[in-house]
N, C-alpha and C positions, 0 to 999 in steps of 0.2 A: 229314445229322448232326437235323434237326431231328423227323423221325417217329422216330427214336432218342429224343428229349427226349421225347415226345409219349409216346410207347412206357411209356418210366421213369414218367413221371410219375401214369401211368393206372397201372399195375402198383403202383407206392405206394401211388397214391389205394383202391383194391381193394385194398392190408395193410393198412389203416391203419381200414377197415370192420369188415373181418373181424375186426379185434382187437379193435375198439370192440362188435363186436356181441355176442364172447365176451367181451368184461370186464364185461357183467351176466347172463353166464351162472353165476348161484350159487346155492341159497336154501338157508338154516338150517331146521329142522324139533324143534318141540317141543310137550312132549306137556304136558296140566294134572297128570295124573297117569299115575304107573304100575301095570295090574294090582294087584289085592292080594293077595301072597300065600296062597295053596290057595282064589282062587277057584273055583268050582266049576261044573263043565259043566253049560251051561246059564245062565249066572246073567248078564245083559249087565252090560257095561263099558262108562259113558260118561264120551268123552276128547273136549278141546278141545285141534285142533294149531291150532299157530301158526305159519304159514308166512312166512320176512321173508328178503328180496333181500337178498344181501351180510348177514346177521344184523342186520339196520339196519331196512329198508323194507319194510314189510308188505305182502302179493301180493293183492288183490283180484283177484288174475282167475288164481290156482291151482286147481287142482283137485286135492285128494288124497286119498290114498284108503287104508284104515288094513290092511294084508297078514300074513296069521299063516298059516300053516302047520303041521303037526304031520312029526314027522322019516315019509315016505315015503307022506305021507298030499301031499292037492291041496293046493295055494294057494286061502284062502278070500278075498275081496274088499269091505271093509264103504266103503261110499261117503257121503263127508260131505257134508252143505249150511250154506252161510253163515250165521254168527252176525251179530247187529247192530256186531261189533269188526270191522274192516276185516284184512283178513288170518289173519283165526279161524275154524275150520272146526272144526263137532262131529258125531262118530261114535258111532252104538252099536255096539258088538264083544258078541258071545257065543262064545264059545267052547264047539263040539258034543259034547266027546268029553274024559276024562281024559287025561291025558299030558303034554310038553312041546312047544311051540309058538315058533316064531320072532316074533319080533313085526318089523315092519317099513311105515314110514309112506312110500309114495310122494308126493312133494310135488307132481306135476301143474303145473311150473312150464310154462309156455304156450309156450314154446317146447320142440318135442318132445324137441329134441338135448340140450337142459340139461337136463332131467327126472333126477330119480334115485330110489332107494330108498333110505333110509335106514334103519341098522337097530340096534335097541334088544334089553335083556335079554330071552334066556331066560324067557317064562310057563310055571309048572310048572301047570297043573290037576288039580280035584283031581273026583276024581265027583261026579254030584250027587247030593245029600242029605248029604254028610258034613259 
């Protein structure tokens, strides 16, 4: 009977720890701006990304990336750099060709199983020089 009680207690602690780890497993991502309507191919878009755990606590240890992809194209990834503001990261994004792109931000949550891509509105890019 004592062994059964110890086994049940051990299992309960394990489930509690797993649930606690998952409870902190969520981040929100905000952008300082969206690309301007009619942004031209080759024109840089500078954006600051704010990563917050549970939408509240700035995440100093995230590693976000901006990800764009044209229909039938290959994904293009833009790394970010930390800013002096905790939980804020800066990226320089360039849409290489005219067309419609999907826009997403991988939040770079430090626990890989928790990291996810947050999607935003599609971006229509004009030909260079228009």
